[in-house]
N, C-alpha and C positions, 0 to 999 in steps of 0.2 A: 710757493707755495711757503714757506717757512714763514717769509717775511710778513704773508696776507694772515696767518695765524701768529704772529708776536703781536701785528697790526689792530689784529681780533681782542685780542688781552688786553691788549696796554686803555682800551676806557672801560673795562671791569676791576682795576686796580686805582681808578682815582679816585670813586665813594670813598675806599679803606685810606686812602692817602689823605684826602682829605679830611673825612674823620677822623686821624690819626695827629692830623694838626691842631685839630681844635679842638682836642682831648692834652696832646700837649698845652696847648694856650691856657686849659683851664686848670691846669697839675703845676704848669710855668710860672704861669702871670702870677697868682699873690710871691711869690718864691722870687722871684723878680722881686716884684716893688722893697720885696723887706729888706732885702739887704738893700737897694740904692737907695732907700729912707735909713736904713744905719749905716750906710757913708756920712750923710746928710750930717750941717746942721741942726742945730731945735725950731730955728728961723725957719730956716726953709726948708724941713719936713712939715712944716704947717701951712707954708705957703700957701697963694690962692692967687692964681689958676695952678695948681702942682704941676711938679713937672717929673718926669722918671730919669733922667742923667741928673747927677748934681753939679753943680756949678764949682762944686770944691769940693774936693776928697776932703773926709776927715775921719781918721778912725780913734776920733779919743769917746770915742760912749763904746767902738770895743776897751778901749782901754778902761775905763770905768767900770768895764763889768768885771775882767781879769783883775782889775784891783779893791772890788767890792771882799769887805773881812769877808763874807760871808760865804760867799762864791765857791770856797775851797771846798767848804763845808754841806755844803747843798751839792754838791757832782759829788763828793762821795757820797752823801745818802742814795741819790738818785741810782749812782751804780749799785751801792750794793744794797739793797732794797730791790732792786729788777733781777741781777742775777743772781744773789739766795735763792729769788719766788722761784727764777727759769730752774736750780739746781736742785731744788725741792723737789720740783714740779715732776722733774723728768728719774730724780730717787724713786717718788712712787709712781709712775706714768709709765715708765717703760717696762717694770717687774709685770702689771694693769694693763696693761696693753700684750704682753705679750701673754699672758692667760687667756686674755678674751679671744684672743687669734686662736691658739693652741690645745686650749683645755673644753671639752664639752660638761654643764653640770646643769642639773636644774634649776631655773630658773633666770638664765644668762643673760635670756635675751629682755626679761624685763630687768635686769640688774642693770646691761647697759642703755638700757629705754632710760632709766632713773638717773645714770650720771649725767646723759646727756641734756637730761631735763634741768638738771643744778645749773647746767652752765646758761640756762636760758633765764632763768629769775636775774631778776634785772636787780644793781647789788646795793640803789638806793635801797630797795625795799627789802634789807637788811640791816641796813646801819643803825635804824633806830633800836631797834633791841640791841643789836652787835656792843652799841655803845655804851647801852645801860648796863649790858652783862661783862664787859672790859671795866667800866667802872666801878661798878660795887665787887670785884674779884681784886680790883687797884693794876690793872696791867694798859691802862691811859698809855700814850706815850713811848710806848717798849719796842724799839728795832726788832724785835724777835717776832713779837705778836702782826708788827704791821705786814714786816714779811711772810707768817702763815698765812697770814687775811690774805694776800696776793697769790702768794700760791697756789690756796684752794679754787681763786678763780679762775686760775687756766690748766685745773689741773684735767679736768674734764674733757679736754679739749686738746690735749694732749695724752690721755687715753687712748683715744678716738682717732688720732692720726696713728699712733706708736701700734695699734694693735692692723689699721690700713696696711699699714708697713711689713709689721712683719708676715702679713699673708699673701704679698707679692711674692715673699718666698717659698719655694716649691719645698711642699713639706722634707718630699726624698731628699731634699741634701739632707734636715738632719736623724732624717729615718738612717741614711746610711755611717751619722756620726755616730749613733749610739748601736750597729751595728760593730764598730770599731771602739766599743768604751769606753765613746766619753759618756761621763754626767751631762744631767741638765746642766747646773750652773756652766760647765765648761763652754757646754753648746751657743747657750748664750753669749757668754763672755768673748771667746772667737768665734763664734762662728755669727749668730745673728747681729751681735751690734758691729761689728765692722761692715756688714750687709747695709744695715740697716744706718749709718750714719751722714751719709744725704736726708735723711728725712729728719736724723736728731737737729740736725743742724736749721730743716725749715721753721721744725717745729720751739727751736730754743729762738729763733730768731723773731718770731711769731709774738713768743713770747716777754721775750725783752721787749720788743716798740709797744706789747698792747703795758706792761707793768710800766716801762719810764714813762707814758703817756698819762697815767693816771692821776689825777687831780683829788676826786673826793677821799679816795680810802687815808693817806697820807692827812688830808688835812684835820678830816673829824678826828680820828684814833688817835693821830698823833700834833696834837695843835703847839707842842711846843717849837718855840722857830730851832733850835735845836737838832728837831728832828724834820724839817722840812725838807725837802725834794723842788729841783730847779723848776721843775714843777705850780708846784703853794709860790715860790718867789719869784716866779710870772704872775701870777692872779694875785700879789700882791702888790704889784707894780700898780696893776688896776684899778684895786679899791683902796691907792696911800690918796692921803687929803689933799697931800701938798697936791696932786694933780696928775698928769699921766704925759711923758716924757717920751712921744713916738719915736724920736731917733736912737735913744738909751732905749728902749723896749722890744723894736725891732735887730737891733744887735742882741738882745741877750735872747732874742728868738731863734736865731742861725746859729747862735754858740751855743744853743741847747740842743738843738737840734744838731749839729758837727757831729757828735758821737756815735748815732742813730744811724746815719747816712753813712760815716766811715765802718763801722760794722758789714752793714749790708753790701759795703764794696770789699769787704773778703770776703763772705760767707753767700755771697750771691750765687753761684757758680755752684754748688753745694745743696742753697734753696729750691733753685729753679730745678731741678738733677731731683732734689726729695721730694716735692710738690708734687713731678712728672711721676713718681717712682711710687710715690701713696695711688695716684690715680690707677695702675693698673695694678692689675691680680694674677698672679702667676699661675 
């Protein structure tokens, strides 16, 4: 009977397996193609008909990327903007999210909906007025300003995520701490933060990915080449009047993606558990 049940369940999993393979092909296909192209010479990269496997594997494209004079500066700017924006969003979002989860006050629902609505405003709609404002006060090409703008775009989702994570913690735990004489700041520091650590990791990961891949903010508000990021440098390759080197560009894409891939590999466990914890309220 168990064999019959087992055989009866097997066909039910086939559509799910097939769909998983299709999605894996859709997601990984371009990545594999980019990696293969980055290992080709430019002549082979533009050859017709195209080939997936390089006839002669070369790492010259990666050598060009790493020896480019501006690569280290672009990489540093990408890291500084992303880490700075996420750190600022957490400094603002954690207290705000905790207050939204634990305190009741007039207009709380309206305030939370307003915060959520701000995250729905397209960043492109604010480019022109923000540009003229920064130009008028002389704050264009400021790394600090770019960091603040990037942080402002991820703070709303940070507040909402943190509020959900805090609400998942039973209020009785905090009440017990209050009875033992703990202050509000001590409860947040020594009790709440450790419990929502996976959630903070999830929020930080989403914020890092969002800010790392941002192009328009840096390109508009920090046009100076010394302030550009890897994403801006990548687009500049496309707009180069000399022409596009597809093999070099694919190597640049792979290198620019590696920091995010490596980071996600380290925080994957926390990221998944954090999203799960935020979806379940105690």
